[in-house]
C-alpha positions as CSV (number, residue, x, y, z in Angstrom):
1,M,160.9,178.8,-104.9
2,V,162.6,175.5,-104.3
3,G,163.5,175.2,-107.9
4,D,165.0,178.8,-107.9
5,L,167.0,178.1,-104.9
6,F,168.2,174.7,-106.3
7,F,169.3,176.4,-109.6
8,G,171.0,179.3,-107.9
9,L,173.0,176.8,-105.6
10,S,174.1,174.8,-108.6
11,V,175.2,177.8,-110.3
12,T,177.2,178.9,-107.3
13,R,178.8,175.5,-106.9
14,G,179.8,175.5,-110.5
15,I,181.4,179.0,-110.2
16,M,183.3,177.9,-107.1
17,L,184.4,174.6,-108.7
18,F,185.6,176.6,-111.7
19,T,188.5,178.1,-109.8
20,F,189.7,174.7,-108.4
21,V,189.1,172.0,-111.0
22,S,189.3,171.6,-114.9
23,V,186.3,172.7,-116.8
24,S,185.8,169.2,-118.2
25,L,185.4,167.8,-114.6
26,I,182.9,170.2,-113.2
27,G,179.9,168.2,-114.5
28,W,181.3,165.0,-113.2
29,I,181.5,166.5,-109.7
30,I,178.3,168.5,-109.6
31,T,175.9,166.0,-111.1
32,P,176.1,163.3,-108.3
33,V,175.6,166.1,-105.7
34,E,172.6,167.5,-107.6
35,V,171.0,164.1,-108.2
36,I,171.0,163.4,-104.4
37,I,169.7,166.9,-103.8
38,A,167.0,166.5,-106.4
39,L,166.0,163.2,-105.1
40,G,165.8,164.6,-101.6
41,V,163.5,167.3,-102.8
42,L,161.4,164.9,-104.8
43,F,160.7,162.5,-101.9
44,K,160.0,165.4,-99.4
45,K,157.7,167.4,-101.7
46,I,156.0,164.8,-104.0
47,K,154.1,161.9,-102.3
48,G,153.9,158.9,-104.6
49,E,152.3,155.4,-103.8
50,N,154.9,153.5,-105.4
51,I,158.3,153.6,-107.1
52,G,156.3,153.3,-110.5
53,Y,154.9,156.7,-109.8
54,Y,158.3,158.2,-109.5
55,L,159.6,156.5,-112.7
56,K,156.8,157.8,-114.6
57,L,157.4,161.4,-113.2
58,A,161.1,161.0,-114.1
59,I,160.4,159.8,-117.7
60,T,157.9,162.7,-118.2
61,W,160.3,165.4,-116.9
62,T,163.2,163.9,-119.0
63,L,161.0,164.0,-122.1
64,V,160.0,167.5,-121.4
65,A,163.6,168.5,-121.0
66,I,164.7,166.9,-124.3
67,V,161.7,168.1,-126.4
68,F,161.9,171.7,-125.3
69,D,165.5,172.4,-124.1
70,Y,167.9,170.6,-126.4
71,P,166.1,171.6,-129.7
72,F,165.7,175.1,-128.5
73,Q,169.5,175.2,-127.9
74,L,170.3,173.8,-131.3
75,F,167.9,176.2,-132.9
76,I,169.4,179.3,-131.1
77,A,172.9,178.1,-132.2
78,G,171.7,178.2,-135.8
79,K,171.4,174.4,-136.3
80,K,167.7,174.4,-137.3
81,K,168.0,171.1,-139.3
82,E,169.4,169.2,-136.4
83,A,166.8,170.6,-133.9
84,L,164.0,169.4,-136.1
85,E,165.8,166.0,-136.4
86,V,165.9,165.7,-132.5
87,V,162.1,166.6,-132.3
88,F,161.3,164.2,-135.0
89,S,163.3,161.5,-133.3
90,V,161.6,162.1,-130.0
91,V,158.3,161.9,-131.6
92,I,159.0,158.6,-133.3
93,W,160.3,157.3,-129.8
94,L,157.0,158.5,-128.1
95,I,154.9,156.8,-130.7
96,F,156.9,153.6,-130.4
97,F,156.7,153.5,-126.6
98,F,153.0,154.4,-126.5
99,G,152.5,151.7,-129.0
100,I,154.3,149.1,-126.7
101,F,152.5,150.2,-123.6
102,A,149.1,149.9,-125.4
103,I,149.9,146.4,-126.7
104,L,151.1,145.4,-123.3
105,S,147.9,146.7,-121.7
106,L,145.9,144.6,-124.0
107,I,147.6,141.5,-123.1
């Protein structure tokens, strides 16, 4: 429910700004406001023990967004090759980072 409300308010703000500012500036205006709202919801709804927990959560959700959203948008646009390249790149980066974490945990 909170996510739906958050999304609806974001779209509403974008539509309202569309009448007042250039289309190229809408993201620059909305993003800082949305980040502050998202952080407020995060700290209110999710209880973490330390900042590392929140960092892991942020990285996980960012990877989920990249892996599922961006290639999907490319695929829908008919750019199947580019979509597969993005997925392949993300997989390679995940292998690299998990490898680094595994090595560091052994030290």
